[in-house]
C-alpha positions in Angstrom: 2.3 22.9 -7.2 1.2 21.7 -4.2 -2.6 21.2 -4.0 -5.5 20.6 -0.8 -6.5 16.5 0.0 -9.9 16.5 -1.0 -12.2 14.6 1.4 -15.5 15.1 -0.6 -17.2 11.2 -0.3 -18.9 11.9 -3.8 -16.1 12.7 -5.9 -13.8 10.1 -4.7 -16.8 7.7 -5.6 -16.9 8.6 -9.4 -14.2 6.9 -11.7 -11.0 8.4 -13.2 -10.7 9.8 -17.2 -8.0 8.0 -19.0 -5.2 10.5 -18.8 -2.9 12.2 -21.8 0.3 13.8 -22.3 -1.8 16.7 -21.4 -2.4 15.8 -17.8 1.2 15.7 -17.4 1.2 19.2 -15.4 -0.9 16.7 -12.9 1.7 14.5 -12.2 3.7 17.2 -11.2 1.4 18.4 -8.1 0.5 14.9 -7.5 4.8 14.9 -7.2 4.6 18.2 -5.1 1.6 17.5 -2.9 3.0 14.3 -1.9 6.5 14.9 -1.4 4.7 18.4 1.4 2.3 15.3 3.0 5.6 12.7 3.3 5.6 12.6 6.9 2.0 11.0 7.0 1.2 9.6 3.2 3.3 6.9 0.7 1.1 7.3 -2.6 -1.9 9.4 -4.1 -4.6 9.3 -6.7 -5.2 12.3 -8.9 -8.6 12.5 -7.5 -7.4 13.0 -3.9 -5.6 16.8 -5.3 -9.0 17.3 -7.4 -8.0 15.7 -11.1 -10.4 12.9 -12.3 -7.7 11.3 -14.5 -6.8 7.9 -14.2 -2.8 8.8 -12.8 -1.3 8.4 -9.9 2.3 8.4 -7.4 3.9 5.7 -5.2 6.8 6.4 -2.6 9.3 3.2 -4.0 11.8 4.4 -1.3 14.1 7.2 -2.3 12.0 7.1 -5.1 8.1 8.6 -6.2 7.6 7.1 -9.5 4.1 8.5 -11.6 1.8 6.4 -13.4 -0.7 7.3 -16.1 -3.4 5.4 -17.0 -2.1 2.5 -14.5 -3.7 -1.0 -15.2 -2.9 -4.2 -12.7 -3.1 -7.3 -15.1 -2.2 -9.9 -12.8 -2.7 -10.6 -9.0 -1.7 -13.7 -7.0 -1.7 -14.4 -2.7 -4.6 -12.1 -1.4 -4.5 -10.7 2.1 -6.4 -9.3 4.8 -4.6 -5.3 5.8 -5.7 -2.4 7.4 -5.3 1.0 5.4 -5.6 4.3 5.8 -5.6 7.1 3.5 -5.2 11.1 4.2 -9.0 11.9 2.1 -10.5 9.5 5.4 -10.1 9.3 9.5 -8.9 6.1 10.9 -8.0 3.1 9.1 -10.4 0.2 7.2 -9.8 -3.2 6.4 -9.8 -4.2 3.1 -8.2 -7.3 0.6 -4.6 -6.7 -1.1 -2.9 -9.2 -2.8 1.1 -9.7 -2.4 2.4 -10.1 -5.9 0.9 -7.5 -8.8 1.8 -6.9 -12.3 0.7 -3.2 -13.9 1.0 -2.0 -16.9 1.6 2.0 -17.4 2.8 5.2 -18.9 5.7 7.0 -17.7 6.0 11.2 -17.9 7.4 10.4 -21.6 4.4 8.8 -22.4 6.7 5.2 -22.3 4.4 1.7 -21.8 5.8 -0.2 -19.1 5.1 -3.1 -17.7 6.4 -4.1 -14.4 6.1 -6.3 -11.5 5.5 -5.0 -7.5 5.0 -7.1 -4.2 4.9 -6.2 -0.7 4.3 -3.0 0.9 4.8 -1.7 -3.2 1.8 -3.7 -4.2 0.0 -2.1 -1.4 0.4 1.2 -2.4 -0.6 0.9 -6.1 -3.7 -0.9 -5.3 -4.9 1.3 -2.9 -4.0 4.3 -5.5 -5.9 2.0 -8.1 -9.1 1.8 -6.7 -9.2 5.7 -5.8 -9.2 5.4 -10.0 -12.1 3.7 -10.2 -14.4 5.3 -7.1 -13.5 2.8 -5.0 -12.5 4.1 -1.4 -11.4 1.6 1.9 
């Protein structure tokens, strides 16, 4: 289901709760909502569609990847950049890391640990911040 984008800063500023296999439908809603906004969006966190769960979706070129309970376990090589967000107007400066390693569960509730770099790493960091109530 395509859901409206939340822009309430109080709601977005709250920490999200752990996801469980019962939250798989939120992952599907993220898929649908990201697809509907693909012209202006490359990732989303569940709180952006009104679900306070630790779930993100990241566009990786030809594939959208849903991550349940993602945790960035390693990061290196910081840099300054500017980012926008569907929930905000304009762009803001922030610090990101070129290389990260993430642990997460997929839609079959299988645990993964993967390394990402560059643009994909930046998207994951932005969306993971949303889960902790951090808004650029």
